[in-house]
ROTOR-294334 format. One record per residue (C-alpha): residue in three letters; z, y, x. Coordinates in nm, 2 decimals, padded with zeros to 4 digits. Example, Ala and Ser with C-alpha at 12.3 -4.5 7.8 and 13.67 -1.06 7.14 Angstrom:
2
R  rest       z       y       x
R   ALA   00.78  -00.45   01.23
R   SER   00.71  -00.11   01.37
% end
This chain:
490
R  rest       z       y       x
R   PRO   12.30   08.52   03.70
R   VAL   12.42   08.79   03.46
R   PRO   12.28   09.14   03.59
R   PRO   12.52   09.39   03.73
R   VAL   12.67   09.62   03.48
R   GLU   12.58   09.93   03.62
R   LYS   12.21   09.88   03.60
R   THR   12.28   09.85   03.20
R   ASP   12.50   10.19   03.24
R   THR   12.21   10.38   03.41
R   SER   11.97   10.33   03.16
R   VAL   12.20   10.40   02.87
R   PRO   12.48   10.66   02.95
R   PHE   12.80   10.66   02.73
R   PRO   12.85   10.94   02.51
R   ASP   13.20   11.04   02.72
R   GLU   13.02   11.01   03.03
R   GLU   12.82   11.32   03.20
R   ALA   12.49   11.18   03.30
R   THR   12.31   11.30   03.62
R   GLU   11.96   11.44   03.63
R   GLU   11.80   11.10   03.72
R   ASP   12.02   10.92   03.44
R   THR   11.87   11.17   03.20
R   LYS   11.52   11.13   03.30
R   THR   11.55   10.74   03.29
R   ALA   11.72   10.76   02.97
R   GLU   11.45   10.93   02.78
R   LYS   11.28   10.60   02.70
R   THR   11.57   10.48   02.52
R   PRO   11.63   10.55   02.15
R   LEU   11.98   10.63   02.21
R   ASN   11.90   10.90   02.44
R   GLU   11.63   11.05   02.19
R   ASP   11.89   11.09   01.93
R   GLU   12.17   11.28   02.15
R   GLU   11.89   11.54   02.28
R   LYS   11.76   11.59   01.95
R   GLY   12.13   11.67   01.82
R   ASP   12.18   11.89   02.13
R   LYS   11.85   12.10   02.18
R   ASN   11.63   11.99   01.86
R   GLU   11.40   12.32   01.89
R   ALA   11.38   12.33   02.27
R   ASN   11.21   11.99   02.24
R   LYS   10.99   12.11   02.03
R   GLY   10.85   12.36   02.20
R   SER   10.88   12.16   02.52
R   ALA   10.66   11.86   02.34
R   VAL   10.39   12.11   02.19
R   VAL   10.34   12.27   02.55
R   LYS   10.30   11.91   02.72
R   VAL   10.06   11.85   02.45
R   VAL   09.85   12.16   02.55
R   LEU   09.85   12.10   02.93
R   SER   09.78   11.71   02.89
R   ARG   09.48   11.81   02.75
R   ASP   09.36   12.08   02.98
R   PRO   09.48   12.01   03.35
R   ASP   09.34   12.31   03.47
R   CYS   09.60   12.51   03.22
R   ALA   09.89   12.30   03.37
R   ALA   09.78   12.41   03.73
R   GLU   09.73   12.77   03.64
R   ALA   10.07   12.76   03.49
R   GLU   10.22   12.61   03.77
R   PHE   10.06   12.88   04.00
R   GLU   10.25   13.16   04.13
R   HIS   10.09   13.49   04.21
R   PRO   10.26   13.68   04.52
R   GLU   10.17   13.99   04.38
R   GLY   10.13   14.15   04.70
R   GLY   10.16   14.05   05.08
R   TRP   09.79   13.94   05.24
R   GLY   09.70   14.05   04.90
R   TRP   09.69   14.40   04.99
R   VAL   09.45   14.31   05.27
R   VAL   09.22   14.15   05.07
R   MET   09.23   14.42   04.83
R   LEU   09.14   14.66   05.10
R   ALA   08.85   14.46   05.22
R   ALA   08.72   14.44   04.86
R   MET   08.76   14.80   04.80
R   TRP   08.50   14.84   05.11
R   CYS   08.30   14.57   04.96
R   ASN   08.29   14.77   04.64
R   GLY   08.22   15.14   04.86
R   ALA   07.94   14.98   05.07
R   ILE   07.77   14.82   04.81
R   PHE   07.78   15.08   04.50
R   GLY   07.81   15.36   04.71
R   ILE   07.44   15.29   04.86
R   GLN   07.32   15.18   04.53
R   ASN   07.47   15.50   04.34
R   SER   07.33   15.73   04.59
R   PHE   06.98   15.63   04.55
R   GLY   06.88   15.94   04.38
R   ILE   06.89   16.07   04.73
R   PHE   06.70   15.79   04.89
R   PHE   06.43   15.84   04.57
R   ILE   06.34   16.20   04.69
R   SER   06.30   16.13   05.04
R   LEU   06.11   15.80   04.95
R   LEU   05.86   16.01   04.74
R   ASP   05.77   16.28   05.03
R   GLU   05.75   15.99   05.28
R   PHE   05.53   15.74   05.09
R   GLY   05.42   15.95   04.82
R   SER   05.07   16.13   04.72
R   ALA   05.01   16.43   04.53
R   ASP   04.74   16.26   04.38
R   ASP   04.95   15.96   04.22
R   GLU   05.03   16.04   03.87
R   SER   05.26   15.70   03.86
R   LEU   05.46   15.79   04.15
R   LYS   05.80   15.82   04.03
R   PHE   05.74   15.51   03.81
R   LYS   05.64   15.31   04.14
R   THR   05.92   15.47   04.32
R   ALA   06.18   15.40   04.08
R   TRP   06.13   15.01   04.09
R   VAL   06.26   15.00   04.44
R   GLY   06.63   15.14   04.33
R   SER   06.61   14.97   04.01
R   LEU   06.51   14.62   04.13
R   SER   06.77   14.65   04.39
R   MET   07.06   14.73   04.12
R   GLY   06.92   14.45   03.90
R   MET   06.90   14.20   04.15
R   ILE   07.28   14.25   04.25
R   PHE   07.35   14.11   03.89
R   PHE   07.04   13.87   03.86
R   CYS   07.17   13.66   04.12
R   SER   07.52   13.65   03.98
R   PRO   07.49   13.33   03.81
R   ILE   07.39   13.16   04.12
R   VAL   07.65   13.33   04.33
R   SER   07.91   13.19   04.09
R   VAL   07.79   12.83   04.15
R   PHE   07.81   12.91   04.53
R   THR   08.16   13.05   04.49
R   ASP   08.27   12.76   04.30
R   LEU   08.11   12.52   04.55
R   PHE   08.19   12.68   04.87
R   GLY   08.43   12.93   04.79
R   CYS   08.49   13.31   04.80
R   ARG   08.49   13.34   05.19
R   LYS   08.18   13.16   05.29
R   THR   07.99   13.32   05.01
R   ALA   08.09   13.66   05.09
R   VAL   08.02   13.68   05.47
R   VAL   07.69   13.46   05.44
R   GLY   07.57   13.73   05.16
R   ALA   07.70   14.06   05.37
R   ALA   07.50   13.90   05.67
R   VAL   07.16   13.85   05.42
R   GLY   07.24   14.22   05.30
R   LEU   07.29   14.34   05.66
R   VAL   06.92   14.17   05.75
R   GLY   06.76   14.34   05.46
R   LEU   06.87   14.69   05.49
R   PHE   06.75   14.66   05.89
R   ALA   06.45   14.51   05.80
R   SER   06.40   14.82   05.57
R   SER   06.40   15.05   05.84
R   PHE   06.09   14.91   06.00
R   VAL   05.89   14.94   05.68
R   ARG   05.59   15.21   05.67
R   THR   05.46   15.17   05.30
R   LEU   05.61   15.13   04.96
R   GLY   05.52   14.80   04.90
R   PRO   05.73   14.61   05.15
R   LEU   06.02   14.82   05.05
R   TYR   06.01   14.61   04.73
R   PHE   06.09   14.27   04.92
R   THR   06.33   14.39   05.19
R   TYR   06.56   14.63   04.99
R   GLY   06.47   14.56   04.65
R   ILE   06.50   14.18   04.69
R   VAL   06.68   14.09   05.06
R   PHE   06.94   14.33   05.09
R   SER   07.04   14.32   04.72
R   CYS   07.06   13.94   04.71
R   GLY   07.27   13.95   05.00
R   CYS   07.50   14.25   04.83
R   SER   07.54   14.04   04.53
R   PHE   07.66   13.72   04.72
R   ALA   07.92   13.93   04.89
R   TYR   08.02   14.14   04.61
R   GLN   08.12   13.88   04.30
R   PRO   08.40   13.68   04.55
R   SER   08.55   14.04   04.60
R   LEU   08.63   14.03   04.22
R   VAL   08.70   13.65   04.21
R   ILE   08.96   13.66   04.52
R   LEU   09.18   13.92   04.36
R   GLY   09.29   13.68   04.08
R   HIS   09.41   13.46   04.35
R   TYR   09.67   13.73   04.47
R   PHE   09.74   13.91   04.15
R   LYS   09.81   13.88   03.80
R   LYS   10.08   14.12   03.66
R   ARG   09.92   14.43   03.88
R   LEU   09.55   14.28   03.84
R   GLY   09.47   14.58   03.66
R   LEU   09.60   14.83   03.87
R   VAL   09.44   14.63   04.14
R   ASN   09.10   14.62   03.99
R   GLY   09.11   14.98   03.95
R   ILE   09.18   15.06   04.32
R   VAL   08.93   14.80   04.45
R   THR   08.65   14.96   04.22
R   ALA   08.78   15.30   04.32
R   GLY   08.60   15.24   04.67
R   SER   08.26   15.27   04.52
R   SER   08.38   15.64   04.40
R   VAL   08.48   15.72   04.73
R   PHE   08.17   15.61   04.87
R   THR   07.94   15.78   04.63
R   ILE   08.14   16.10   04.70
R   THR   08.10   16.10   05.06
R   LEU   07.74   15.92   05.10
R   PRO   07.53   16.21   04.94
R   TYR   07.60   16.44   05.18
R   LEU   07.61   16.16   05.46
R   LEU   07.27   16.07   05.33
R   SER   07.14   16.42   05.31
R   PHE   07.24   16.50   05.67
R   LEU   07.11   16.17   05.85
R   LEU   06.80   16.21   05.65
R   SER   06.73   16.57   05.76
R   ARG   06.82   16.47   06.09
R   LEU   06.72   16.10   06.16
R   GLY   06.48   16.08   05.90
R   LEU   06.47   15.77   05.63
R   HIS   06.42   15.46   05.89
R   ASN   06.71   15.58   06.12
R   SER   06.91   15.62   05.79
R   PHE   06.84   15.26   05.72
R   ARG   06.97   15.14   06.05
R   VAL   07.27   15.37   06.02
R   LEU   07.39   15.20   05.70
R   SER   07.34   14.87   05.84
R   ILE   07.67   14.91   06.02
R   PHE   07.84   14.93   05.68
R   MET   07.73   14.59   05.59
R   PHE   07.83   14.46   05.94
R   ILE   08.18   14.59   05.84
R   LEU   08.11   14.40   05.50
R   MET   08.06   14.07   05.69
R   LEU   08.39   14.12   05.87
R   ALA   08.60   14.21   05.57
R   GLY   08.46   13.88   05.40
R   PHE   08.69   13.69   05.63
R   THR   08.99   13.81   05.48
R   TYR   08.94   13.63   05.13
R   LYS   09.18   13.31   05.19
R   PRO   09.18   13.14   04.86
R   LEU   09.52   13.06   04.72
R   MET   09.51   12.92   04.35
R   PRO   09.45   12.49   04.35
R   GLU   09.13   12.35   04.30
R   PRO   09.09   12.28   03.91
R   ARG   09.20   11.91   03.85
R   SER   08.97   11.73   03.62
R   PRO   08.92   11.42   03.45
R   GLN   08.56   11.41   03.54
R   THR   08.44   11.24   03.83
R   GLY   08.12   11.21   04.03
R   GLY   07.80   11.37   03.91
R   ALA   07.99   11.52   03.58
R   LEU   08.25   11.69   03.81
R   ARG   07.94   11.83   04.03
R   LEU   07.76   11.93   03.73
R   SER   08.06   12.12   03.58
R   LYS   08.07   12.32   03.89
R   ILE   07.71   12.42   03.87
R   PHE   07.72   12.54   03.52
R   ASN   08.04   12.57   03.33
R   PHE   08.00   12.50   02.96
R   ASN   08.36   12.60   02.88
R   ILE   08.28   12.98   02.91
R   TRP   08.04   12.97   02.62
R   LYS   08.29   12.77   02.40
R   SER   08.47   13.11   02.36
R   VAL   08.31   13.32   02.08
R   GLY   08.46   13.62   02.23
R   TYR   08.31   13.57   02.56
R   ARG   07.96   13.54   02.37
R   ILE   08.00   13.85   02.22
R   TRP   08.09   14.04   02.55
R   ALA   07.82   13.86   02.74
R   LEU   07.55   14.02   02.45
R   GLY   07.72   14.36   02.40
R   ILE   07.75   14.46   02.79
R   PRO   07.37   14.40   02.87
R   ALA   07.27   14.58   02.55
R   ALA   07.49   14.87   02.65
R   LEU   07.32   14.91   03.01
R   TYR   06.94   14.97   02.94
R   GLY   07.02   15.33   03.01
R   TYR   07.31   15.32   03.23
R   PHE   07.13   15.35   03.57
R   VAL   06.91   15.58   03.45
R   PRO   07.07   15.88   03.56
R   TYR   07.17   15.77   03.92
R   VAL   06.80   15.72   03.97
R   HIS   06.66   16.04   03.81
R   LEU   06.92   16.28   03.80
R   MET   06.85   16.42   04.11
R   ALA   06.44   16.46   04.03
R   PHE   06.58   16.63   03.73
R   VAL   06.77   16.88   03.88
R   GLU   06.50   16.99   04.11
R   GLU   06.28   17.04   03.84
R   SER   06.53   17.23   03.59
R   PHE   06.70   17.43   03.87
R   GLY   06.50   17.43   04.18
R   LYS   06.51   17.25   04.51
R   ASP   06.76   17.50   04.67
R   VAL   07.06   17.39   04.44
R   ASN   07.34   17.18   04.56
R   LYS   07.24   16.88   04.34
R   GLU   07.44   16.65   04.58
R   ILE   07.76   16.79   04.40
R   LEU   07.68   16.59   04.07
R   LEU   07.72   16.27   04.22
R   MET   08.02   16.39   04.40
R   CYS   08.15   16.48   04.07
R   ILE   08.08   16.14   03.92
R   GLY   08.21   16.00   04.22
R   ILE   08.57   16.17   04.19
R   THR   08.61   16.12   03.84
R   SER   08.48   15.78   03.84
R   GLY   08.76   15.69   04.12
R   VAL   09.01   15.87   03.86
R   GLY   08.90   15.68   03.59
R   ARG   08.95   15.36   03.77
R   LEU   09.31   15.45   03.88
R   ILE   09.40   15.56   03.55
R   PHE   09.26   15.28   03.31
R   GLY   09.32   15.02   03.56
R   ARG   09.67   15.11   03.53
R   VAL   09.63   15.15   03.15
R   ALA   09.51   14.81   03.13
R   ASP   09.80   14.64   03.27
R   TYR   09.97   14.77   02.95
R   VAL   09.73   14.70   02.69
R   PRO   09.80   14.32   02.56
R   GLY   09.53   14.08   02.55
R   VAL   09.15   14.16   02.48
R   ASN   09.26   14.50   02.35
R   LYS   09.13   14.60   02.66
R   VAL   08.79   14.57   02.49
R   TYR   08.84   14.91   02.32
R   LEU   08.88   15.09   02.65
R   GLN   08.50   14.97   02.74
R   VAL   08.41   15.07   02.37
R   SER   08.53   15.42   02.42
R   SER   08.38   15.45   02.77
R   PHE   08.02   15.33   02.64
R   LEU   08.03   15.58   02.34
R   VAL   08.11   15.85   02.60
R   ILE   07.86   15.77   02.86
R   GLY   07.60   15.74   02.60
R   LEU   07.67   16.08   02.44
R   MET   07.69   16.25   02.79
R   SER   07.33   16.07   02.87
R   MET   07.19   16.28   02.58
R   MET   07.39   16.58   02.68
R   ILE   07.20   16.63   03.02
R   PRO   06.88   16.77   02.92
R   LEU   07.04   17.01   02.70
R   CYS   07.24   17.16   02.98
R   GLN   07.08   17.50   03.03
R   VAL   07.33   17.60   03.31
R   PHE   07.42   17.41   03.63
R   GLY   07.81   17.45   03.53
R   GLY   07.75   17.26   03.21
R   LEU   07.60   16.97   03.42
R   ILE   07.90   16.97   03.65
R   ALA   08.10   16.92   03.31
R   VAL   07.91   16.64   03.18
R   CYS   07.88   16.44   03.53
R   LEU   08.27   16.47   03.53
R   LEU   08.31   16.32   03.20
R   MET   08.04   16.03   03.24
R   GLY   08.24   15.96   03.61
R   LEU   08.55   15.91   03.44
R   PHE   08.46   15.66   03.17
R   ASP   08.22   15.48   03.40
R   GLY   08.53   15.44   03.60
R   CYS   08.70   15.30   03.28
R   PHE   08.40   15.06   03.22
R   ILE   08.40   14.90   03.57
R   CYS   08.77   14.85   03.64
R   ILE   08.87   14.64   03.34
R   MET   08.55   14.38   03.37
R   ALA   08.74   14.15   03.56
R   PRO   09.05   14.19   03.37
R   ILE   08.86   14.11   03.05
R   ALA   08.71   13.81   03.21
R   PHE   09.04   13.68   03.29
R   GLU   09.17   13.72   02.91
R   LEU   08.85   13.58   02.78
R   VAL   08.81   13.24   02.95
R   GLY   09.11   13.19   03.17
R   SER   09.13   13.24   03.57
R   GLN   08.98   12.87   03.63
R   ASN   08.66   12.98   03.47
R   VAL   08.64   13.35   03.54
R   SER   08.39   13.33   03.86
R   GLN   08.12   13.18   03.63
R   ALA   08.22   13.39   03.34
R   ILE   08.15   13.69   03.55
R   GLY   07.85   13.53   03.75
R   PHE   07.68   13.51   03.41
R   LEU   07.77   13.82   03.28
R   LEU   07.62   14.01   03.56
R   GLY   07.32   13.78   03.54
R   MET   07.27   13.87   03.18
R   MET   07.30   14.26   03.29
R   SER   07.03   14.23   03.54
R   LEU   06.73   14.27   03.32
R   PRO   06.85   14.61   03.15
R   MET   06.96   14.73   03.51
R   ILE   06.59   14.65   03.64
R   VAL   06.37   14.78   03.35
R   GLY   06.59   15.09   03.25
R   PRO   06.50   15.35   03.51
R   PRO   06.10   15.24   03.56
R   ILE   06.08   15.31   03.18
R   ALA   06.25   15.64   03.24
R   GLY   06.01   15.71   03.53
R   LEU   05.73   15.64   03.31
R   LEU   05.86   15.84   03.03
R   ARG   05.84   16.15   03.31
R   ASP   05.52   16.08   03.44
R   THR   05.38   16.05   03.09
R   LEU   05.53   16.32   02.89
R   GLY   05.57   16.54   03.20
R   THR   05.93   16.59   03.13
R   TYR   06.29   16.42   03.15
R   LYS   06.40   16.52   02.81
R   GLU   06.31   16.23   02.60
R   ALA   06.40   15.98   02.89
R   PHE   06.77   16.08   02.89
R   TYR   06.82   16.11   02.51
R   LEU   06.67   15.73   02.50
R   ALA   06.92   15.65   02.79
R   GLY   07.21   15.72   02.57
R   VAL   07.13   15.50   02.28
R   PRO   07.21   15.17   02.43
R   PRO   07.58   15.22   02.53
R   ILE   07.65   15.34   02.19
R   ILE   07.51   15.01   02.02
R   GLY   07.65   14.80   02.30
R   GLY   07.98   14.96   02.22
R   LEU   07.98   14.91   01.87
R   VAL   07.91   14.53   01.92
R   LEU   08.21   14.49   02.14
R   CYS   08.44   14.60   01.87
R   PHE   08.43   14.24   01.72
R   ILE   08.59   14.06   02.01
R   PRO   08.94   14.15   01.94
R   TYR   08.90   14.04   01.55
R   VAL   08.73   13.69   01.70
R   GLU   09.01   13.63   01.92
R   ARG   09.28   13.75   01.68
R   ARG   09.10   13.45   01.44
R   LYS   09.14   13.23   01.75
R   ARG   09.49   13.28   01.80
R   GLN   09.58   13.23   01.44
R   GLN   09.40   12.88   01.43
R   GLN   09.61   12.83   01.75
R   GLN   09.96   12.89   01.60
R   GLN   09.85   12.68   01.29
R   GLN   09.76   12.38   01.55
R   GLU   10.10   12.44   01.69
R   ALA   10.28   12.43   01.38
R   ALA   10.11   12.13   01.25
R   ALA   10.24   11.96   01.59
R   HIS   10.58   12.07   01.54
R   LYS   10.55   11.92   01.16
R   MET   10.39   11.59   01.32
R   LEU   10.70   11.58   01.55
R   ASP   10.94   11.62   01.28
R   SER   10.79   11.36   01.09
R   LYS   10.84   11.13   01.37
R   ALA   11.18   11.21   01.43
% end
């Protein structure tokens, strides 16, 4: 029997007839239809072919391209929860200078010549462990999701902080506050950065600015609250009050509902599990490798003012001076800086956002060197205002730069490994400054040296835009070659 004519007509429509969408999809396989499309929309087909080639090679890019960020909705609730996370964690960490003085009085001895060195380890170990655990946190985030990781982390932090309230000597505090509490904070903190990319893209810089401003709000208020609690309730009950903050943080973690699709990878079985445990894709980016080198190099002196500034003020201007106002100044301008530079970052294209971090490191380094030169308390306030402003700039654009360098599918481990590499300078910086103070009898040399690493790290970061520009040029050349190949086949 002769096949029906309709089937032949459906596969190859006549030129005078208007083909339906289904007919067009079927006819793509025939030479006749290819000639018609080439005559009508040649350039559009070339561009589409190049996009299809790229997406076929990277399924993750295809999934990311298809996903539409809501740019709001439940994302605003997630933003507020992440804001509390940043505030509770880094507000407590940044206020350690108040705890530092109380720890000296509680556990110290006038005959201990290395007292400041040993006490500084509590705060620096706590801050450093937050970043040291980050590579592990990124793996847990990829395996179990942001919500479970954040909730369990906040619960561990609650246990560590509450256990610190029962410690009666300095040694156990290294474990309860310096390790358990900080490890829990690490597991709660990193998902708060990753989850924002599920809800925002165009407004990601602004949202990151608002979220990271949470630590500024807490840094402004906590020094006065802690001074009140320490004077009225004592060190141990103050830890118990702060445990309430961690309990609220645990509840906030339940709002982290993921939206983005799981990465679609041709890998299966053990290869897929290995890629989730260690994502090698992030290290393929030369720009990311430079970033992962420059940021840690800049942070050897970053945490020194937060630990030792209060003790330096007491030595230089007396115990009666309102030293808490300095942390308040850093907190206020840091919050302003996060909002301003977070918004500015939305209008700065690509990895040129790195230049904002470069400028922030240069100013922070110079301001650290200016601290021992201030002869009047007003000058110290001015230094802290500038330091806080550019500290906010550095913090708020961390996540946007990571998204630019490695893409949203790889950002979790990209941030995690960067924070992990930041842990060493964050840990060793304050104890070295305390050792210099115990040895030389003054904080001047400690603050002078604390300003050098940020300047060096900032200069290293300047190479990233150049490297990424070269990378884009190579990609454009590959696309041009793909166009030529399509032309030759046509």
